[in-house]
VMD Tcl script that draws the C-alpha trace (Angstrom):
set ca {
  {-72.97 -145.76 3.74}
  {-71.16 -149.10 4.19}
  {-68.90 -149.77 7.14}
  {-65.56 -151.48 6.63}
  {-65.51 -154.88 8.39}
  {-63.25 -154.90 11.42}
  {-61.11 -157.77 10.13}
  {-60.40 -155.91 6.89}
  {-59.73 -152.72 8.82}
  {-57.16 -154.57 10.91}
  {-55.37 -155.90 7.82}
  {-55.38 -152.43 6.25}
  {-53.94 -150.75 9.35}
  {-51.24 -153.39 9.74}
  {-50.06 -152.72 6.19}
  {-50.00 -148.96 6.53}
  {-47.16 -146.91 7.89}
  {-48.02 -146.48 11.57}
  {-48.72 -142.88 12.53}
  {-49.03 -143.42 16.29}
  {-47.91 -146.06 18.75}
  {-49.82 -146.05 22.05}
  {-47.89 -147.84 24.79}
  {-49.58 -148.91 28.02}
  {-47.20 -150.32 30.67}
  {-49.06 -152.46 33.19}
  {-48.34 -154.21 36.47}
  {-51.17 -155.95 38.34}
  {-53.77 -153.80 36.60}
  {-56.62 -156.32 36.26}
  {-59.03 -153.84 37.86}
  {-58.15 -151.09 35.37}
  {-56.93 -152.54 32.09}
  {-60.34 -153.52 30.70}
  {-61.80 -150.05 31.18}
  {-58.71 -148.40 29.71}
  {-58.59 -150.64 26.62}
  {-62.33 -150.16 26.12}
  {-61.74 -146.39 26.03}
  {-58.85 -146.84 23.61}
  {-60.91 -149.10 21.33}
  {-63.80 -146.64 21.26}
  {-61.48 -143.69 20.66}
  {-59.62 -145.30 17.76}
  {-62.82 -146.56 16.13}
  {-63.73 -142.99 15.18}
  {-60.23 -141.84 14.17}
  {-58.78 -142.23 10.70}
  {-55.06 -142.42 11.47}
  {-53.13 -145.70 11.62}
  {-52.25 -146.77 15.12}
  {-50.74 -149.67 17.02}
  {-51.50 -150.28 20.69}
  {-48.83 -151.99 22.77}
  {-49.66 -153.32 26.23}
  {-46.43 -154.33 27.96}
  {-46.94 -156.33 31.12}
  {-44.30 -156.01 33.84}
  {-44.51 -159.49 35.38}
  {-48.06 -159.16 36.69}
  {-49.27 -161.81 39.12}
  {-52.95 -161.23 38.34}
  {-55.12 -161.49 35.20}
  {-53.84 -158.35 33.48}
  {-52.48 -160.20 30.43}
  {-55.51 -162.46 30.02}
  {-57.88 -159.49 30.12}
  {-55.76 -157.50 27.65}
  {-55.77 -160.39 25.18}
  {-59.56 -160.25 25.05}
  {-59.27 -156.98 23.13}
  {-57.43 -158.54 20.19}
  {-60.61 -158.43 18.12}
  {-61.60 -154.94 19.22}
  {-58.37 -152.99 18.72}
  {-56.70 -153.28 15.30}
  {-52.95 -153.84 15.58}
  {-52.95 -154.69 19.30}
  {-49.72 -156.16 20.64}
  {-49.27 -157.79 24.03}
  {-45.71 -158.01 25.32}
  {-44.96 -160.00 28.46}
  {-41.85 -158.99 30.38}
  {-40.82 -161.07 33.37}
  {-39.70 -160.78 36.11}
  {-40.93 -157.36 37.24}
  {-38.41 -154.77 36.12}
  {-40.14 -151.46 36.77}
  {-42.15 -149.04 34.66}
  {-39.14 -147.40 33.05}
  {-37.61 -150.75 32.19}
  {-40.63 -152.14 30.34}
  {-41.45 -148.83 28.70}
  {-37.99 -148.73 27.16}
  {-38.48 -152.27 25.82}
  {-41.82 -151.34 24.29}
  {-40.50 -148.17 22.66}
  {-37.86 -150.16 20.82}
  {-40.56 -152.51 19.54}
  {-42.81 -149.67 18.40}
  {-43.20 -148.57 14.78}
  {-45.02 -145.27 15.04}
  {-44.01 -141.96 13.55}
  {-45.08 -140.73 16.98}
  {-44.92 -142.73 20.21}
  {-47.18 -142.02 23.16}
  {-47.48 -143.71 26.52}
  {-50.28 -143.57 29.06}
  {-51.08 -145.12 32.44}
  {-53.03 -148.35 32.64}
  {-55.52 -146.74 35.05}
  {-56.36 -144.06 32.48}
  {-55.95 -141.23 34.99}
  {-55.49 -139.17 31.81}
  {-57.98 -140.43 29.23}
  {-56.81 -141.35 25.75}
  {-59.34 -138.77 24.51}
  {-56.90 -136.07 25.66}
  {-54.99 -136.93 22.48}
  {-57.45 -134.64 20.71}
  {-55.68 -131.74 22.44}
  {-52.25 -133.00 21.36}
  {-52.69 -133.92 17.71}
  {-53.56 -130.44 16.39}
  {-50.38 -129.10 18.03}
  {-47.93 -131.48 16.38}
  {-45.25 -129.48 14.60}
  {-41.86 -130.13 13.09}
  {-39.90 -128.04 15.60}
  {-41.34 -129.74 18.72}
  {-40.01 -133.13 19.75}
  {-41.80 -134.00 23.00}
  {-45.31 -133.20 24.23}
  {-46.07 -133.78 27.88}
  {-49.39 -133.73 29.66}
  {-49.36 -131.26 32.53}
  {-51.50 -130.95 35.62}
  {-49.83 -127.69 36.59}
  {-50.36 -125.28 33.71}
  {-53.37 -123.04 33.05}
  {-56.31 -125.00 31.67}
  {-55.57 -128.24 33.51}
  {-58.37 -129.93 35.45}
  {-57.15 -131.95 38.41}
  {-58.53 -133.89 41.35}
  {-55.55 -134.70 43.56}
  {-55.04 -135.42 47.28}
  {-53.22 -132.56 49.01}
  {-50.35 -134.85 50.03}
  {-49.63 -135.67 46.38}
  {-49.93 -132.03 45.36}
  {-47.34 -130.99 47.96}
  {-45.02 -133.89 47.09}
  {-45.24 -132.98 43.42}
  {-44.29 -129.36 44.01}
  {-41.32 -130.33 46.18}
  {-40.16 -132.86 43.56}
  {-40.37 -130.30 40.77}
  {-38.41 -127.79 42.86}
  {-35.55 -130.22 43.46}
  {-35.65 -131.37 39.82}
  {-35.00 -127.81 38.75}
  {-32.27 -127.26 41.35}
  {-30.41 -130.55 40.84}
  {-31.06 -131.26 37.15}
  {-32.22 -128.01 35.58}
  {-35.49 -129.55 34.38}
  {-37.70 -126.62 33.39}
  {-41.17 -128.13 33.18}
  {-44.18 -127.76 35.46}
  {-45.10 -131.44 35.67}
  {-42.66 -134.33 35.51}
  {-44.48 -137.52 36.48}
  {-47.78 -137.27 34.65}
  {-47.87 -140.58 32.80}
  {-49.13 -139.25 29.48}
  {-46.37 -138.19 27.10}
  {-45.93 -138.14 23.32}
  {-42.61 -138.21 21.44}
  {-41.55 -138.17 17.84}
  {-40.74 -141.83 17.29}
  {-37.13 -141.21 16.33}
  {-36.59 -138.92 19.31}
  {-38.14 -141.48 21.68}
  {-35.67 -144.14 20.57}
  {-32.72 -141.74 20.80}
  {-33.68 -140.53 24.28}
  {-34.62 -143.90 25.75}
  {-31.43 -145.47 24.40}
  {-29.66 -143.40 27.07}
  {-32.16 -144.16 29.84}
  {-30.77 -146.06 32.82}
  {-33.37 -145.82 35.61}
  {-35.76 -148.76 35.45}
  {-38.28 -147.65 38.06}
  {-40.83 -144.80 37.95}
  {-38.02 -142.21 38.32}
  {-37.39 -142.68 34.60}
  {-39.70 -139.69 33.96}
  {-37.25 -137.22 35.47}
  {-34.30 -138.98 33.85}
  {-35.87 -138.92 30.40}
  {-36.84 -135.24 30.67}
  {-33.31 -134.46 31.83}
  {-31.92 -136.24 28.75}
  {-34.42 -134.39 26.53}
  {-33.13 -131.08 27.90}
  {-29.49 -132.11 27.81}
  {-29.66 -132.81 24.08}
  {-31.70 -129.74 23.22}
  {-34.96 -131.36 22.21}
  {-37.94 -129.01 22.35}
  {-40.76 -129.72 24.82}
  {-44.33 -128.46 24.81}
  {-46.57 -128.79 27.88}
  {-50.27 -129.35 27.29}
  {-52.95 -129.01 30.00}
  {-55.06 -132.11 30.59}
  {-57.80 -133.41 32.81}
  {-56.27 -135.75 35.39}
  {-58.45 -137.90 37.62}
  {-57.04 -139.40 40.79}
  {-57.60 -143.15 41.01}
  {-57.49 -144.81 44.42}
  {-55.76 -147.79 42.81}
  {-52.62 -145.66 42.42}
  {-49.47 -147.34 43.76}
  {-47.91 -144.04 44.92}
  {-47.00 -143.86 48.64}
  {-46.21 -140.19 49.45}
  {-43.63 -140.51 52.27}
  {-41.75 -143.53 50.95}
  {-41.82 -142.29 47.38}
  {-40.91 -138.75 48.44}
  {-37.65 -139.99 49.97}
  {-36.92 -142.26 47.03}
  {-37.67 -139.41 44.62}
  {-34.96 -137.22 46.10}
  {-32.46 -140.10 46.06}
  {-33.29 -140.77 42.40}
  {-32.66 -137.16 41.43}
  {-29.24 -137.36 43.06}
  {-28.52 -140.58 41.17}
  {-29.42 -138.94 37.85}
  {-27.11 -136.03 38.63}
  {-24.28 -138.43 39.51}
  {-24.93 -140.45 36.34}
  {-24.62 -137.30 34.29}
  {-21.43 -136.14 36.01}
  {-19.90 -139.56 35.38}
  {-20.73 -139.37 31.66}
  {-23.35 -142.09 31.53}
  {-25.67 -140.05 29.29}
  {-23.06 -139.28 26.67}
}
mol new
graphics top color blue
foreach p $ca { graphics top sphere $p radius 0.5 }
foreach p [lrange $ca 0 end-1] q [lrange $ca 1 end] { graphics top cylinder $p $q radius 0.2 }
display resetview
């Protein structure tokens, strides 16, 4: 059996309709981005669907962009977008979504706390009536290693999200989500929050407009490079939920 040369494979994929866009927002991720893109490259090498990979850098001050560029010959249809100054995860993710071309759009964390291989549990479940698929660490079947402080913070955040915003999901901030491409653009066009609180805002908008969500259990591995600070972020999380509620009452999501 002959193997298609990588340069020809790249040309072929770029000329096909893109089935999936994988977006990886990154900020000062030089210690993680190489391992994550290596996983993505290996995963896509054995898959037969067309895919683009978008790394959007949020004003990193380290070598994140330089390292990502080294994968241009390993990942067909790799795009590197530089956004400066730092605007926040939600801000750059919105920019990347509007530059994506996939029938489906997925985003994942640059530290690969949820491996790209978890896509194998998503793809067989794609169906016309479901619009958004979110990775969950809090449904049966999930495998999680998480510090107790983060577990408690997560439960409190979910409780207040339900009370203040009516969000009926078991996990809000897991950074591995997949949208129909059209739905992603419609939802993120209404997104306002530029920081990490965009997750709750986006899921609120999804519910507000009646899009159907499916939660899928995943394996989530805690990385000690995480930028989460439980006490500071816990306070800011509550404030953000209040802001989203006020935004909605003032008609900003119409």
